[in-house]
Biotite code that builds the C-alpha atoms (Angstrom):
import biotite.structure as struc

atoms = struc.array([
    struc.Atom([54.645, -16.212, 33.931], chain_id="A", res_id=1, res_name="MET", atom_name="CA", element="C"),
    struc.Atom([52.028, -15.880, 36.658], chain_id="A", res_id=2, res_name="GLN", atom_name="CA", element="C"),
    struc.Atom([50.042, -13.527, 34.510], chain_id="A", res_id=3, res_name="LYS", atom_name="CA", element="C"),
    struc.Atom([49.950, -16.051, 31.655], chain_id="A", res_id=4, res_name="ALA", atom_name="CA", element="C"),
    struc.Atom([48.897, -18.756, 34.075], chain_id="A", res_id=5, res_name="LEU", atom_name="CA", element="C"),
    struc.Atom([46.145, -16.606, 35.445], chain_id="A", res_id=6, res_name="LEU", atom_name="CA", element="C"),
    struc.Atom([44.861, -15.720, 31.961], chain_id="A", res_id=7, res_name="ILE", atom_name="CA", element="C"),
    struc.Atom([44.959, -19.411, 30.921], chain_id="A", res_id=8, res_name="SER", atom_name="CA", element="C"),
    struc.Atom([43.041, -20.412, 34.005], chain_id="A", res_id=9, res_name="SER", atom_name="CA", element="C"),
    struc.Atom([40.434, -17.717, 33.387], chain_id="A", res_id=10, res_name="MET", atom_name="CA", element="C"),
    struc.Atom([40.007, -18.801, 29.765], chain_id="A", res_id=11, res_name="LEU", atom_name="CA", element="C"),
    struc.Atom([39.538, -22.436, 30.798], chain_id="A", res_id=12, res_name="LEU", atom_name="CA", element="C"),
    struc.Atom([36.936, -21.422, 33.390], chain_id="A", res_id=13, res_name="ALA", atom_name="CA", element="C"),
    struc.Atom([35.093, -19.315, 30.790], chain_id="A", res_id=14, res_name="ILE", atom_name="CA", element="C"),
    struc.Atom([35.162, -22.217, 28.305], chain_id="A", res_id=15, res_name="LEU", atom_name="CA", element="C"),
    struc.Atom([33.930, -24.651, 30.926], chain_id="A", res_id=16, res_name="PHE", atom_name="CA", element="C"),
    struc.Atom([30.992, -22.500, 31.943], chain_id="A", res_id=17, res_name="PHE", atom_name="CA", element="C"),
    struc.Atom([30.148, -21.733, 28.289], chain_id="A", res_id=18, res_name="ALA", atom_name="CA", element="C"),
    struc.Atom([30.097, -25.476, 27.689], chain_id="A", res_id=19, res_name="GLY", atom_name="CA", element="C"),
    struc.Atom([27.792, -25.967, 30.672], chain_id="A", res_id=20, res_name="VAL", atom_name="CA", element="C"),
    struc.Atom([25.385, -23.310, 29.320], chain_id="A", res_id=21, res_name="ILE", atom_name="CA", element="C"),
    struc.Atom([25.444, -24.687, 25.770], chain_id="A", res_id=22, res_name="VAL", atom_name="CA", element="C"),
    struc.Atom([24.835, -28.237, 27.121], chain_id="A", res_id=23, res_name="THR", atom_name="CA", element="C"),
    struc.Atom([22.016, -27.072, 29.284], chain_id="A", res_id=24, res_name="TYR", atom_name="CA", element="C"),
    struc.Atom([20.358, -25.184, 26.405], chain_id="A", res_id=25, res_name="LEU", atom_name="CA", element="C"),
    struc.Atom([20.796, -28.122, 24.032], chain_id="A", res_id=26, res_name="ALA", atom_name="CA", element="C"),
    struc.Atom([19.288, -30.499, 26.609], chain_id="A", res_id=27, res_name="ASN", atom_name="CA", element="C"),
    struc.Atom([16.291, -28.259, 27.180], chain_id="A", res_id=28, res_name="MET", atom_name="CA", element="C"),
    struc.Atom([15.589, -27.936, 23.482], chain_id="A", res_id=29, res_name="ILE", atom_name="CA", element="C"),
    struc.Atom([16.567, -31.372, 22.102], chain_id="A", res_id=30, res_name="LEU", atom_name="CA", element="C"),
    struc.Atom([16.315, -33.767, 24.973], chain_id="A", res_id=31, res_name="ALA", atom_name="CA", element="C"),
    struc.Atom([14.933, -32.337, 28.144], chain_id="A", res_id=32, res_name="PRO", atom_name="CA", element="C"),
    struc.Atom([16.037, -34.126, 31.310], chain_id="A", res_id=33, res_name="SER", atom_name="CA", element="C"),
    struc.Atom([13.190, -35.793, 33.124], chain_id="A", res_id=34, res_name="ILE", atom_name="CA", element="C"),
    struc.Atom([14.348, -37.635, 36.174], chain_id="A", res_id=35, res_name="MET", atom_name="CA", element="C"),
    struc.Atom([12.769, -40.762, 37.581], chain_id="A", res_id=36, res_name="THR", atom_name="CA", element="C"),
    struc.Atom([11.686, -39.968, 41.121], chain_id="A", res_id=37, res_name="PRO", atom_name="CA", element="C"),
    struc.Atom([14.313, -41.419, 43.500], chain_id="A", res_id=38, res_name="ARG", atom_name="CA", element="C"),
    struc.Atom([11.749, -42.896, 45.983], chain_id="A", res_id=39, res_name="LYS", atom_name="CA", element="C"),
    struc.Atom([10.220, -45.219, 43.390], chain_id="A", res_id=40, res_name="ILE", atom_name="CA", element="C"),
    struc.Atom([13.454, -46.533, 41.867], chain_id="A", res_id=41, res_name="VAL", atom_name="CA", element="C"),
    struc.Atom([13.356, -49.758, 43.947], chain_id="A", res_id=42, res_name="PRO", atom_name="CA", element="C"),
    struc.Atom([9.721, -50.381, 42.836], chain_id="A", res_id=43, res_name="GLU", atom_name="CA", element="C"),
    struc.Atom([10.694, -49.855, 39.176], chain_id="A", res_id=44, res_name="ILE", atom_name="CA", element="C"),
    struc.Atom([13.608, -52.270, 39.513], chain_id="A", res_id=45, res_name="LEU", atom_name="CA", element="C"),
    struc.Atom([11.356, -54.853, 41.247], chain_id="A", res_id=46, res_name="LYS", atom_name="CA", element="C"),
    struc.Atom([8.911, -54.637, 38.337], chain_id="A", res_id=47, res_name="SER", atom_name="CA", element="C"),
    struc.Atom([11.764, -55.695, 36.026], chain_id="A", res_id=48, res_name="MET", atom_name="CA", element="C"),
    struc.Atom([12.233, -58.948, 37.977], chain_id="A", res_id=49, res_name="ASN", atom_name="CA", element="C"),
    struc.Atom([15.992, -58.491, 37.817], chain_id="A", res_id=50, res_name="LEU", atom_name="CA", element="C"),
    struc.Atom([18.254, -61.440, 38.496], chain_id="A", res_id=51, res_name="LYS", atom_name="CA", element="C"),
    struc.Atom([21.980, -61.472, 39.338], chain_id="A", res_id=52, res_name="LYS", atom_name="CA", element="C"),
    struc.Atom([24.039, -61.008, 36.183], chain_id="A", res_id=53, res_name="GLY", atom_name="CA", element="C"),
    struc.Atom([21.299, -59.612, 34.031], chain_id="A", res_id=54, res_name="VAL", atom_name="CA", element="C"),
    struc.Atom([22.453, -57.112, 31.426], chain_id="A", res_id=55, res_name="LYS", atom_name="CA", element="C"),
    struc.Atom([20.503, -53.879, 31.743], chain_id="A", res_id=56, res_name="LEU", atom_name="CA", element="C"),
    struc.Atom([20.850, -50.699, 29.684], chain_id="A", res_id=57, res_name="ILE", atom_name="CA", element="C"),
    struc.Atom([19.436, -47.359, 30.817], chain_id="A", res_id=58, res_name="ASP", atom_name="CA", element="C"),
    struc.Atom([18.807, -45.115, 27.810], chain_id="A", res_id=59, res_name="LEU", atom_name="CA", element="C"),
    struc.Atom([18.886, -41.510, 29.039], chain_id="A", res_id=60, res_name="GLY", atom_name="CA", element="C"),
    struc.Atom([20.410, -42.465, 32.354], chain_id="A", res_id=61, res_name="SER", atom_name="CA", element="C"),
    struc.Atom([20.527, -38.937, 33.812], chain_id="A", res_id=62, res_name="GLY", atom_name="CA", element="C"),
    struc.Atom([22.341, -38.949, 37.173], chain_id="A", res_id=63, res_name="ASP", atom_name="CA", element="C"),
    struc.Atom([22.440, -42.751, 37.235], chain_id="A", res_id=64, res_name="GLY", atom_name="CA", element="C"),
    struc.Atom([19.850, -43.492, 39.872], chain_id="A", res_id=65, res_name="ARG", atom_name="CA", element="C"),
    struc.Atom([18.403, -46.548, 38.075], chain_id="A", res_id=66, res_name="ILE", atom_name="CA", element="C"),
    struc.Atom([21.906, -47.834, 37.301], chain_id="A", res_id=67, res_name="ILE", atom_name="CA", element="C"),
    struc.Atom([23.120, -47.411, 40.882], chain_id="A", res_id=68, res_name="ILE", atom_name="CA", element="C"),
    struc.Atom([19.971, -49.066, 42.247], chain_id="A", res_id=69, res_name="GLY", atom_name="CA", element="C"),
    struc.Atom([20.238, -52.029, 39.827], chain_id="A", res_id=70, res_name="ALA", atom_name="CA", element="C"),
    struc.Atom([23.882, -52.647, 40.809], chain_id="A", res_id=71, res_name="VAL", atom_name="CA", element="C"),
    struc.Atom([23.379, -52.202, 44.540], chain_id="A", res_id=72, res_name="LYS", atom_name="CA", element="C"),
    struc.Atom([20.131, -54.131, 44.879], chain_id="A", res_id=73, res_name="LEU", atom_name="CA", element="C"),
    struc.Atom([20.496, -56.824, 42.187], chain_id="A", res_id=74, res_name="TYR", atom_name="CA", element="C"),
    struc.Atom([24.172, -56.945, 41.204], chain_id="A", res_id=75, res_name="ASN", atom_name="CA", element="C"),
    struc.Atom([23.124, -56.342, 37.600], chain_id="A", res_id=76, res_name="ALA", atom_name="CA", element="C"),
    struc.Atom([25.579, -55.538, 34.815], chain_id="A", res_id=77, res_name="LYS", atom_name="CA", element="C"),
    struc.Atom([24.508, -52.064, 33.699], chain_id="A", res_id=78, res_name="VAL", atom_name="CA", element="C"),
    struc.Atom([25.393, -49.554, 31.025], chain_id="A", res_id=79, res_name="VAL", atom_name="CA", element="C"),
    struc.Atom([23.901, -46.093, 30.922], chain_id="A", res_id=80, res_name="GLY", atom_name="CA", element="C"),
    struc.Atom([23.722, -43.750, 27.982], chain_id="A", res_id=81, res_name="TYR", atom_name="CA", element="C"),
    struc.Atom([23.348, -40.032, 28.722], chain_id="A", res_id=82, res_name="GLU", atom_name="CA", element="C"),
    struc.Atom([23.705, -37.360, 26.065], chain_id="A", res_id=83, res_name="ILE", atom_name="CA", element="C"),
    struc.Atom([24.423, -34.624, 28.592], chain_id="A", res_id=84, res_name="SER", atom_name="CA", element="C"),
    struc.Atom([28.106, -34.690, 29.489], chain_id="A", res_id=85, res_name="PRO", atom_name="CA", element="C"),
    struc.Atom([27.237, -32.792, 32.710], chain_id="A", res_id=86, res_name="ILE", atom_name="CA", element="C"),
    struc.Atom([24.789, -35.491, 33.920], chain_id="A", res_id=87, res_name="LEU", atom_name="CA", element="C"),
    struc.Atom([27.131, -38.269, 32.767], chain_id="A", res_id=88, res_name="ALA", atom_name="CA", element="C"),
    struc.Atom([29.962, -36.662, 34.774], chain_id="A", res_id=89, res_name="MET", atom_name="CA", element="C"),
    struc.Atom([27.634, -36.332, 37.746], chain_id="A", res_id=90, res_name="LEU", atom_name="CA", element="C"),
    struc.Atom([26.649, -39.996, 37.628], chain_id="A", res_id=91, res_name="SER", atom_name="CA", element="C"),
    struc.Atom([30.338, -41.024, 37.432], chain_id="A", res_id=92, res_name="ARG", atom_name="CA", element="C"),
    struc.Atom([31.008, -38.809, 40.416], chain_id="A", res_id=93, res_name="LEU", atom_name="CA", element="C"),
    struc.Atom([28.112, -40.355, 42.386], chain_id="A", res_id=94, res_name="LEU", atom_name="CA", element="C"),
    struc.Atom([29.461, -43.802, 41.506], chain_id="A", res_id=95, res_name="LYS", atom_name="CA", element="C"),
    struc.Atom([32.770, -42.984, 43.219], chain_id="A", res_id=96, res_name="ILE", atom_name="CA", element="C"),
    struc.Atom([31.614, -40.811, 46.164], chain_id="A", res_id=97, res_name="THR", atom_name="CA", element="C"),
    struc.Atom([28.136, -41.959, 47.070], chain_id="A", res_id=98, res_name="LYS", atom_name="CA", element="C"),
    struc.Atom([27.975, -45.672, 46.266], chain_id="A", res_id=99, res_name="THR", atom_name="CA", element="C"),
    struc.Atom([31.469, -46.983, 46.545], chain_id="A", res_id=100, res_name="GLY", atom_name="CA", element="C"),
    struc.Atom([30.764, -49.174, 43.453], chain_id="A", res_id=101, res_name="LEU", atom_name="CA", element="C"),
    struc.Atom([33.863, -49.886, 41.440], chain_id="A", res_id=102, res_name="LYS", atom_name="CA", element="C"),
    struc.Atom([33.655, -51.184, 37.890], chain_id="A", res_id=103, res_name="GLY", atom_name="CA", element="C"),
    struc.Atom([30.094, -52.464, 38.348], chain_id="A", res_id=104, res_name="SER", atom_name="CA", element="C"),
    struc.Atom([28.610, -50.219, 35.707], chain_id="A", res_id=105, res_name="TYR", atom_name="CA", element="C"),
    struc.Atom([29.556, -47.920, 32.922], chain_id="A", res_id=106, res_name="GLU", atom_name="CA", element="C"),
    struc.Atom([28.209, -44.502, 31.929], chain_id="A", res_id=107, res_name="ILE", atom_name="CA", element="C"),
    struc.Atom([28.625, -43.435, 28.321], chain_id="A", res_id=108, res_name="LYS", atom_name="CA", element="C"),
    struc.Atom([28.204, -39.778, 27.347], chain_id="A", res_id=109, res_name="SER", atom_name="CA", element="C"),
    struc.Atom([26.554, -40.381, 24.000], chain_id="A", res_id=110, res_name="ASP", atom_name="CA", element="C"),
    struc.Atom([23.272, -40.505, 22.166], chain_id="A", res_id=111, res_name="SER", atom_name="CA", element="C"),
    struc.Atom([20.872, -43.296, 22.979], chain_id="A", res_id=112, res_name="ILE", atom_name="CA", element="C"),
    struc.Atom([20.713, -43.948, 19.260], chain_id="A", res_id=113, res_name="PHE", atom_name="CA", element="C"),
    struc.Atom([24.356, -45.002, 19.300], chain_id="A", res_id=114, res_name="ARG", atom_name="CA", element="C"),
    struc.Atom([23.840, -47.481, 22.143], chain_id="A", res_id=115, res_name="ALA", atom_name="CA", element="C"),
    struc.Atom([24.898, -51.069, 21.434], chain_id="A", res_id=116, res_name="ASP", atom_name="CA", element="C"),
    struc.Atom([21.867, -53.277, 22.294], chain_id="A", res_id=117, res_name="LEU", atom_name="CA", element="C"),
    struc.Atom([23.383, -56.587, 21.347], chain_id="A", res_id=118, res_name="LYS", atom_name="CA", element="C"),
    struc.Atom([23.266, -59.046, 24.242], chain_id="A", res_id=119, res_name="GLY", atom_name="CA", element="C"),
    struc.Atom([21.091, -56.755, 26.365], chain_id="A", res_id=120, res_name="ILE", atom_name="CA", element="C"),
    struc.Atom([18.374, -58.502, 28.455], chain_id="A", res_id=121, res_name="ASP", atom_name="CA", element="C"),
    struc.Atom([16.515, -55.434, 29.717], chain_id="A", res_id=122, res_name="ILE", atom_name="CA", element="C"),
    struc.Atom([16.159, -51.868, 28.419], chain_id="A", res_id=123, res_name="VAL", atom_name="CA", element="C"),
    struc.Atom([14.928, -49.118, 30.689], chain_id="A", res_id=124, res_name="TYR", atom_name="CA", element="C"),
    struc.Atom([14.027, -45.665, 29.529], chain_id="A", res_id=125, res_name="CYS", atom_name="CA", element="C"),
    struc.Atom([12.232, -42.603, 30.937], chain_id="A", res_id=126, res_name="HIS", atom_name="CA", element="C"),
    struc.Atom([12.055, -40.502, 27.815], chain_id="A", res_id=127, res_name="LEU", atom_name="CA", element="C"),
    struc.Atom([9.435, -38.135, 26.436], chain_id="A", res_id=128, res_name="ASN", atom_name="CA", element="C"),
    struc.Atom([7.207, -38.896, 23.428], chain_id="A", res_id=129, res_name="GLU", atom_name="CA", element="C"),
    struc.Atom([9.574, -37.058, 21.116], chain_id="A", res_id=130, res_name="LYS", atom_name="CA", element="C"),
    struc.Atom([12.388, -39.518, 21.802], chain_id="A", res_id=131, res_name="ALA", atom_name="CA", element="C"),
    struc.Atom([10.195, -42.668, 22.147], chain_id="A", res_id=132, res_name="MET", atom_name="CA", element="C"),
    struc.Atom([8.882, -42.791, 18.610], chain_id="A", res_id=133, res_name="LYS", atom_name="CA", element="C"),
    struc.Atom([12.258, -42.974, 16.794], chain_id="A", res_id=134, res_name="PRO", atom_name="CA", element="C"),
    struc.Atom([13.645, -45.320, 19.491], chain_id="A", res_id=135, res_name="LEU", atom_name="CA", element="C"),
    struc.Atom([11.178, -48.044, 18.442], chain_id="A", res_id=136, res_name="VAL", atom_name="CA", element="C"),
    struc.Atom([12.949, -48.505, 15.126], chain_id="A", res_id=137, res_name="LYS", atom_name="CA", element="C"),
    struc.Atom([16.347, -49.044, 16.874], chain_id="A", res_id=138, res_name="LYS", atom_name="CA", element="C"),
    struc.Atom([14.811, -51.485, 19.373], chain_id="A", res_id=139, res_name="LEU", atom_name="CA", element="C"),
    struc.Atom([13.144, -53.497, 16.559], chain_id="A", res_id=140, res_name="LYS", atom_name="CA", element="C"),
    struc.Atom([16.418, -53.825, 14.704], chain_id="A", res_id=141, res_name="GLN", atom_name="CA", element="C"),
    struc.Atom([18.776, -54.568, 17.535], chain_id="A", res_id=142, res_name="GLU", atom_name="CA", element="C"),
    struc.Atom([17.112, -56.316, 20.479], chain_id="A", res_id=143, res_name="LEU", atom_name="CA", element="C"),
    struc.Atom([17.308, -60.045, 20.850], chain_id="A", res_id=144, res_name="GLN", atom_name="CA", element="C"),
    struc.Atom([13.935, -61.905, 20.923], chain_id="A", res_id=145, res_name="ASP", atom_name="CA", element="C"),
    struc.Atom([13.873, -62.586, 24.689], chain_id="A", res_id=146, res_name="ASN", atom_name="CA", element="C"),
    struc.Atom([14.723, -59.017, 25.697], chain_id="A", res_id=147, res_name="ALA", atom_name="CA", element="C"),
    struc.Atom([12.296, -56.832, 27.564], chain_id="A", res_id=148, res_name="LYS", atom_name="CA", element="C"),
    struc.Atom([11.795, -53.052, 27.516], chain_id="A", res_id=149, res_name="VAL", atom_name="CA", element="C"),
    struc.Atom([10.488, -51.041, 30.470], chain_id="A", res_id=150, res_name="PHE", atom_name="CA", element="C"),
    struc.Atom([9.381, -47.457, 30.151], chain_id="A", res_id=151, res_name="THR", atom_name="CA", element="C"),
    struc.Atom([8.399, -45.132, 32.976], chain_id="A", res_id=152, res_name="PHE", atom_name="CA", element="C"),
    struc.Atom([5.409, -42.804, 32.618], chain_id="A", res_id=153, res_name="HIS", atom_name="CA", element="C"),
    struc.Atom([5.509, -42.655, 28.757], chain_id="A", res_id=154, res_name="TYR", atom_name="CA", element="C"),
    struc.Atom([4.357, -45.370, 26.398], chain_id="A", res_id=155, res_name="GLN", atom_name="CA", element="C"),
    struc.Atom([5.614, -46.284, 22.919], chain_id="A", res_id=156, res_name="PHE", atom_name="CA", element="C"),
    struc.Atom([3.129, -44.965, 20.348], chain_id="A", res_id=157, res_name="PRO", atom_name="CA", element="C"),
    struc.Atom([0.891, -47.547, 18.770], chain_id="A", res_id=158, res_name="GLU", atom_name="CA", element="C"),
    struc.Atom([2.493, -50.551, 20.519], chain_id="A", res_id=159, res_name="ILE", atom_name="CA", element="C"),
    struc.Atom([0.584, -52.643, 23.030], chain_id="A", res_id=160, res_name="LYS", atom_name="CA", element="C"),
    struc.Atom([2.455, -53.266, 26.225], chain_id="A", res_id=161, res_name="GLU", atom_name="CA", element="C"),
    struc.Atom([2.658, -56.759, 27.612], chain_id="A", res_id=162, res_name="SER", atom_name="CA", element="C"),
    struc.Atom([2.171, -55.543, 31.214], chain_id="A", res_id=163, res_name="ALA", atom_name="CA", element="C"),
    struc.Atom([1.574, -52.445, 33.248], chain_id="A", res_id=164, res_name="LYS", atom_name="CA", element="C"),
    struc.Atom([3.051, -52.090, 36.779], chain_id="A", res_id=165, res_name="HIS", atom_name="CA", element="C"),
    struc.Atom([1.337, -49.631, 39.076], chain_id="A", res_id=166, res_name="LEU", atom_name="CA", element="C"),
    struc.Atom([3.714, -47.791, 41.427], chain_id="A", res_id=167, res_name="LEU", atom_name="CA", element="C"),
    struc.Atom([2.997, -46.387, 44.843], chain_id="A", res_id=168, res_name="SER", atom_name="CA", element="C"),
    struc.Atom([3.000, -42.818, 43.518], chain_id="A", res_id=169, res_name="ASN", atom_name="CA", element="C"),
    struc.Atom([0.215, -43.675, 40.998], chain_id="A", res_id=170, res_name="GLY", atom_name="CA", element="C"),
    struc.Atom([2.526, -43.713, 37.959], chain_id="A", res_id=171, res_name="ASP", atom_name="CA", element="C"),
    struc.Atom([2.975, -46.684, 35.657], chain_id="A", res_id=172, res_name="LEU", atom_name="CA", element="C"),
    struc.Atom([5.846, -48.686, 34.339], chain_id="A", res_id=173, res_name="VAL", atom_name="CA", element="C"),
    struc.Atom([5.054, -50.186, 30.947], chain_id="A", res_id=174, res_name="TYR", atom_name="CA", element="C"),
    struc.Atom([6.653, -53.540, 30.004], chain_id="A", res_id=175, res_name="GLU", atom_name="CA", element="C"),
    struc.Atom([7.161, -54.598, 26.398], chain_id="A", res_id=176, res_name="TYR", atom_name="CA", element="C"),
    struc.Atom([8.537, -57.785, 24.967], chain_id="A", res_id=177, res_name="SER", atom_name="CA", element="C"),
    struc.Atom([10.978, -57.491, 22.070], chain_id="A", res_id=178, res_name="ALA", atom_name="CA", element="C"),
    struc.Atom([8.557, -59.616, 20.087], chain_id="A", res_id=179, res_name="LYS", atom_name="CA", element="C"),
    struc.Atom([5.722, -57.146, 20.707], chain_id="A", res_id=180, res_name="ALA", atom_name="CA", element="C"),
    struc.Atom([7.890, -54.382, 19.300], chain_id="A", res_id=181, res_name="LEU", atom_name="CA", element="C"),
    struc.Atom([8.349, -56.377, 16.105], chain_id="A", res_id=182, res_name="GLN", atom_name="CA", element="C"),
    struc.Atom([4.620, -56.253, 15.290], chain_id="A", res_id=183, res_name="LYS", atom_name="CA", element="C"),
])
């Protein structure tokens, strides 16, 4: 009985670590993780002019630093989409242990292309060029007219931003109106 339990435990551990390795490799090849620097998160959120109750979605939410900041600083309603189950699990863990936030936001371990954008006021993303180009089509189809999109560091190809926000580290946040994306 103990031998069977030990073997089962070892198999589970092997499967878990194999899953971590496969996820890591898939993320590096398909959607590399690029984190927003933690020290400029408040500046990025300020550039969004967030108000209490605003519905914000973070596409490619990573460890949840934008989400946690938006909830703590602005009491925003936030949903994050993160394709990496490891990063999604980490952000859920941070929600419980580090922030003490309960039920203030949701992290979905899924593709950004499956995100429901209906009723969203603000979209934030820090994605590379490879992911930005196909995202434009989704944003055009699903965003309401008064929605805004903020991108950190990378711009949407061939779309003129409505504003640029210079951050203290020299990087830029690009602001787009949903109407500008329609052109």
